[in-house]
C-alpha positions in Angstrom: -1.6 -18.0 6.2 1.2 -18.6 8.7 2.7 -15.2 8.2 -0.7 -13.6 8.8 -1.1 -15.6 11.9 2.2 -14.5 13.4 1.4 -10.9 12.5 -1.9 -11.2 14.4 0.1 -12.4 17.4 2.5 -9.5 17.0 -0.3 -6.9 16.8 -2.4 -8.4 19.5 -0.2 -9.5 22.3 3.5 -8.7 22.1 4.1 -5.1 21.1 4.9 -4.3 24.6 7.7 -5.7 26.7 7.1 -6.3 30.4 3.8 -8.2 29.8 5.0 -11.3 31.5 2.5 -13.9 32.5 -0.4 -12.0 30.9 -2.6 -13.6 28.2 -3.7 -11.7 25.1 -7.3 -11.8 26.4 -6.2 -9.7 29.4 -4.7 -6.9 27.3 -6.9 -6.7 24.2 -10.4 -7.4 23.0 -9.8 -9.4 19.9 -12.0 -10.6 17.0 -12.9 -14.3 16.8 -9.7 -16.2 16.3 -8.9 -19.3 14.3 -8.0 -22.7 15.8 -4.5 -22.2 14.4 -4.2 -18.9 16.2 -5.2 -20.5 19.4 -2.7 -23.3 19.0 0.1 -20.8 18.6 -1.1 -18.7 21.5 -1.3 -21.8 23.7 2.2 -22.9 22.7 3.6 -19.4 23.5 1.8 -19.3 26.9 3.2 -22.6 27.9 6.8 -21.7 26.8 6.6 -18.2 28.5 6.2 -19.7 32.0 8.6 -17.6 34.2 9.7 -15.4 31.3 8.8 -11.9 30.2 8.6 -10.5 26.7 11.8 -8.6 25.6 11.4 -6.9 22.2 14.6 -5.7 20.4 15.1 -2.0 21.2 16.5 -0.7 17.9 16.7 -1.5 14.2 13.9 -2.4 11.7 12.7 -5.6 13.6 11.4 -4.5 17.0 8.4 -6.8 17.4 8.3 -9.2 20.2 7.1 -12.0 17.9 8.6 -12.2 14.4 8.2 -14.7 11.5 10.7 -15.8 9.0 11.7 -19.0 7.1 14.8 -19.9 8.9 15.6 -23.3 7.4 14.5 -22.7 3.8 11.6 -25.2 3.7 9.2 -22.6 2.5 7.3 -22.4 5.8 8.0 -19.5 8.2 8.9 -20.1 11.9 7.7 -17.8 14.6 10.3 -16.3 17.0 9.5 -14.9 20.4 12.0 -12.7 22.1 12.0 -13.2 25.9 14.0 -12.7 29.0 14.3 -14.7 32.2 16.8 -15.1 35.0 20.1 -17.0 35.4 23.4 -16.9 33.6 21.8 -16.6 30.1 18.6 -14.7 30.7 17.9 -13.7 27.0 16.0 -16.3 25.1 14.8 -16.7 21.5 11.9 -19.1 21.5 11.4 -20.7 18.0 8.0 -22.3 17.2 7.4 -24.5 14.2 4.1 -25.9 12.8 3.4 -29.5 12.0 1.3 -30.9 9.1 -1.8 -30.7 11.3 -1.4 -27.0 11.9 -0.3 -27.4 15.5 2.6 -25.4 16.9 5.4 -26.6 19.1 8.4 -25.1 20.7 11.2 -26.6 18.6 14.2 -24.7 19.9 15.4 -22.2 22.4 18.5 -20.0 21.9 19.9 -18.8 25.2 22.4 -16.1 25.5 23.8 -13.7 28.1 23.0 -10.0 28.2 20.6 -7.4 29.5 18.5 -6.8 26.3 18.2 -7.7 22.7 19.4 -4.6 20.9 19.1 -5.4 17.1 17.8 -8.3 15.1 18.4 -8.9 11.4 17.6 -11.7 9.0 20.0 -12.1 6.1 21.4 -14.6 3.6 24.9 -14.8 5.0 26.2 -18.3 4.1 24.4 -18.8 0.8 22.5 -21.9 2.1 18.7 -22.2 2.1 16.8 -20.1 4.7 17.7 -16.9 6.6 20.5 -16.5 9.1 19.6 -14.8 12.4 21.8 -11.9 13.3 21.4 -11.2 16.9 22.8 -8.1 18.6 22.5 -7.8 22.4 23.5 -5.5 25.2 25.7 -7.1 27.8 26.4 -4.3 30.3 27.3 -0.6 30.3 31.0 -1.3 30.6 31.2 -4.2 28.2 31.0 -4.2 24.4 27.7 -5.5 23.0 27.8 -8.9 21.4 26.5 -9.9 17.9 26.0 -13.5 17.0 25.1 -15.0 13.6 23.0 -18.3 13.6 22.4 -20.6 10.6 19.5 -23.1 10.6 20.3 -24.8 7.3 21.1 -28.1 9.2 17.7 -28.1 10.9 18.8 -26.5 14.2 20.6 -23.4 15.3 24.3 -23.3 14.6 26.3 -20.3 15.8 28.6 -19.2 12.9 30.4 -16.6 14.9 30.1 -14.2 17.8 32.0 -10.9 18.3 31.9 -7.7 20.3 30.7 -4.5 18.7 29.8 -0.9 19.3 27.6 -0.7 16.2 27.0 -3.2 13.4 25.3 -3.2 10.0 24.4 -6.0 7.5 25.3 -5.2 3.9 26.4 -6.8 0.6 29.6 -4.9 -0.3 30.8 -7.4 -2.9 27.4 -7.7 -4.6 27.4 -11.5 -4.5 23.8 -11.8 -3.2 25.0 -12.7 0.3 25.2 -10.3 3.3 28.3 -9.4 5.3 28.3 -8.0 8.8 30.2 -4.8 9.2 31.3 -4.4 12.9 32.5 -1.1 14.4 34.3 -1.2 17.7 36.7 1.1 19.8 40.3 1.5 19.0 43.2 0.4 21.1 43.1 3.6 23.3 40.4 5.9 24.6 41.7 8.8 22.5 42.0 6.8 19.3 39.4 6.5 16.6 37.5 3.3 16.2 38.1 0.3 14.0 35.9 -1.4 11.3 35.9 -5.1 10.5 33.9 -7.0 7.9 32.8 -10.6 8.4 31.7 -12.7 5.5 31.2 -16.3 4.5 33.4 -17.9 1.8 33.8 -21.6 1.0 31.6 -22.5 4.1 34.0 -20.6 6.4 33.6 -17.3 8.2 36.3 -14.8 7.0 37.4 -11.7 8.9 38.8 -8.8 7.0 41.8 -6.8 8.1 40.9 -3.9 10.4 40.5 -0.5 8.9 40.2 2.9 10.5 37.2 4.8 11.7 37.8 8.5 12.0 36.1 8.9 15.4 35.3 6.7 18.3 32.2 4.5 17.8 30.4 6.4 20.5 30.4 9.4 18.1 28.6 7.7 15.3 25.4 9.5 14.2 24.3 7.5 11.2 25.2 4.4 9.2 23.7 3.8 5.8 24.5 1.6 2.7 24.6 3.2 -0.7 26.6 3.2 -4.0 29.7 5.0 -5.2 29.8 6.9 -8.5 31.2 3.8 -10.3 28.3 1.6 -8.9 30.4 0.0 -6.2 28.4 -0.8 -3.0 29.6 1.1 0.1 28.6 1.9 3.6 28.7 5.6 4.7 29.3 6.1 8.5 28.8 9.7 9.8 30.4 10.6 13.1 30.4 13.7 15.2 33.8 15.3 15.1 34.6 17.9 17.8 31.8 20.2 18.9 30.4 21.4 15.6 31.2 19.1 12.6 30.6 15.7 11.2 33.0 13.4 9.3 32.0 10.6 6.9 33.9 7.4 6.5 33.1 5.4 3.3 33.8 1.7 3.4 33.8 -0.5 0.3 35.6 -3.5 -1.3 38.5 -2.3 -3.4 40.7 -4.8 -5.3 39.2 -7.5 -3.2 40.1 -5.8 0.1 37.9 -4.1 2.7 38.9 -0.4 2.5 38.1 3.0 4.0 37.8 4.7 0.6 37.5 8.2 2.1 40.8 7.9 4.0 42.8 5.9 1.3 41.7 8.4 -1.4 42.3 11.5 0.6 38.7 12.7 0.3 37.7 15.6 2.5 34.5 14.5 4.2 34.6 16.7 7.3 31.9 19.3 7.3 30.8 21.9 9.9 27.2 22.0 11.1 24.6 24.4 9.7 22.8 26.2 12.5 23.8 23.2 14.7 22.2 20.7 12.3 24.5 17.8 11.2 24.6 17.4 7.5 24.8 13.8 6.3 25.5 11.9 3.1 22.4 11.1 1.1 21.3 10.4 -2.5 20.3 14.1 -2.9 19.5 13.8 -6.6 17.8 10.4 -6.5 20.2 8.9 -9.1 21.0 5.8 -7.1 24.5 7.2 -6.0 25.2 8.5 -2.5 26.4 12.1 -2.4 28.6 13.5 0.3 28.2 17.2 1.5 30.9 19.8 1.4 30.6 23.5 2.3 31.1 26.6 0.3 31.4 30.0 2.0 29.3 32.8 0.6 30.5 36.3 0.2 27.9 38.6 1.9 26.1 41.3 -0.1 26.0 43.3 3.1 27.4 42.7 6.6 26.2 39.3 8.0 23.5 39.6 10.6 23.7 37.4 13.7 22.3 34.0 13.0 22.5 34.3 9.2 23.6 31.2 7.3 26.9 31.9 5.6 27.4 28.7 3.5 26.0 26.7 0.6 26.3 22.9 0.3 28.3 21.2 -2.5 27.2 17.6 -3.0 29.8 15.3 -4.6 30.1 11.6 -5.2 33.3 9.5 -5.1 34.3 6.4 -6.9 36.2 3.4 -5.5 39.5 5.2 -6.3 38.5 8.2 -4.2 38.0 10.5 -7.1 35.4 13.2 -6.6 32.6 14.1 -9.0 30.5 17.3 -8.3 26.7 16.4 -8.5 24.6 19.3 -7.0 24.7 22.6 -5.2 22.1 23.6 -2.7 21.1 26.2 -0.1 19.9 24.0 2.8 17.9 25.9 5.4 17.6 23.2 8.1 15.9 25.4 10.6 13.0 25.8 8.2 13.1 22.3 6.8 13.6 23.3 3.1 16.3 23.7 0.5 16.8 25.0 -3.1 18.8 23.3 -5.8 21.2 25.8 -7.5 22.6 26.0 -11.0 26.1 24.4 -10.8 27.6 27.0 -13.1 26.4 29.8 -10.8 26.4 28.3 -7.3 29.9 29.4 -6.2 29.0 33.1 -6.9 25.6 33.0 -5.1 24.9 34.7 -1.8 21.8 34.8 0.3 20.5 37.7 2.4 18.0 36.6 5.2 15.5 38.8 7.0 12.4 37.7 8.9 11.2 34.9 6.6 12.6 36.4 3.5 15.5 34.9 1.6 16.9 36.9 -1.3 19.4 35.1 -3.6 22.1 37.2 -5.3 24.7 36.4 -7.9 28.1 38.1 -7.8 29.8 38.9 -11.0 33.1 37.2 -11.8 35.1 40.0 -10.2 33.0 39.8 -7.0 32.5 43.6 -7.0 28.8 43.7 -7.9 25.9 41.5 -7.0 22.5 41.3 -8.8 19.3 39.9 -7.2 18.0 36.7 -8.8 15.0 35.6 -6.8 13.4 35.8 -3.3 11.8 33.1 -1.3 9.2 34.0 1.3 7.9 31.9 4.2 4.3 32.8 5.5 2.7 31.2 8.5 -0.3 33.5 9.3 -4.0 32.9 8.6 -3.7 34.5 5.1 -0.5 32.6 4.2 -1.8 31.1 1.0 -3.0 34.5 -0.3 0.2 36.2 0.8 2.4 33.7 -1.0 0.6 34.6 -4.3 0.3 38.4 -4.0 2.7 41.3 -4.6 4.3 39.7 -7.6 4.9 36.4 -5.8 3.9 32.9 -6.9 3.3 29.8 -4.8 6.2 27.4 -4.4 4.9 24.9 -1.9 2.2 24.4 0.8 2.7 22.5 4.0 0.8 22.2 7.3 0.6 25.7 8.7 3.0 27.3 6.2 3.1 28.5 2.6 6.2 29.2 0.6 6.1 31.9 -2.1 8.8 33.3 -4.5 9.4 36.3 -6.7 11.7 36.6 -9.6 14.1 39.5 -9.3 15.7 41.7 -11.9 18.5 39.4 -13.0 16.4 36.2 -13.1 15.7 36.2 -16.9 19.3 36.8 -17.8 20.2 33.5 -16.2 17.2 31.5 -17.3 15.5 31.4 -13.9 11.7 31.0 -14.4 8.8 30.2 -12.1 8.8 26.6 -13.3 12.6 26.4 -12.7 12.2 27.7 -9.1 9.2 25.5 -8.4 11.1 22.4 -9.5 14.2 23.4 -7.6 12.5 24.0 -4.2 12.4 20.9 -1.9 11.5 20.0 1.6 14.2 18.3 3.7 13.5 14.6 4.2 13.5 13.3 7.7 15.2 10.0 8.6 12.5 7.9 10.2 15.0 5.8 12.1 16.6 8.7 13.9 14.1 11.5 13.6 16.9 13.7 12.2 16.8 15.7 9.0 
């Protein structure tokens, strides 16, 4: 019931920052509310005197009002993120409910900064309840600050605070408790960044040794947790490198030590862009292991036209020792938002010829002196697109809004076991990352 109540407040009143000193009634016409709802609203109104709502601006938790069991008593607290004036303008207002269903402001966390950037709730110290991980912007010229608060004792206790450029909560040692991975600049402007892992052991906060980040933190494009080939938990950090490539750092616990696996193992994780699209690590084959992209140059069957894609993608996994395992080969056409999985025994000899929505896949012989056509993929966008995709010897691969994808088997298809079912199963749409909007 309490969680539903906080969600009502979230939906009704506090989705927008900058709504200082305005009641819910002034912004929305709501259904009839319970007495419990009114108690919470009254408590928030009283506490918000002179404050404005200040929702976190990134991450998964961007609501102005959030609910979580902080102290482990089985009852969720409601947290309101607000901003005022003074030396510590950012405030987290924490409301608890008594046995009579009435809310009261039980605690206020005050901190410096210009905005709440990112908020997480994790099990960091292994004690009952959830720890609050609070990232905040300080100023344009100063590192952001992340603090971790425990409520196991009944009130907020700051476990540590540290400067960061980016941070991520993760469980690299798979002990059921989260660590905080902090990325920050190196010692000079031209140096790459540094990565540090903070964890809780024996009721103490431990800081790992620093390890390298290939690029400065300002170049980071994506951070995502995943698993290595041997099942080890890891974090994959993709950064822009130069004008047209991306490099992936892979962090994990190896022999009890926080390590950049990709650098210590000598793994090549630098990859050029495809048509100016960055290519990131992902679990491309949905086997629970993160794959890293590499690039394979194709030999053209005729002279490359301007704008034609000249490379395939080789997807490989690594283990904690830095050893590579090939997993999948694909032709990723990011401009069109689709890709095709390719037979691993044939992929390195494949070439693709492109012309106005037509993509013909060829296979070179082992001497690379003759190429045979395997299949052709067609992209139709006109009014008759569905019919066009299934005429002229073609069959339908996929339908999407405003577009139909067709295919035709060419002369060498049967020789290599390529069938309509095989192609239909191998054709995929590129998934979009909802956090970044990137493919």
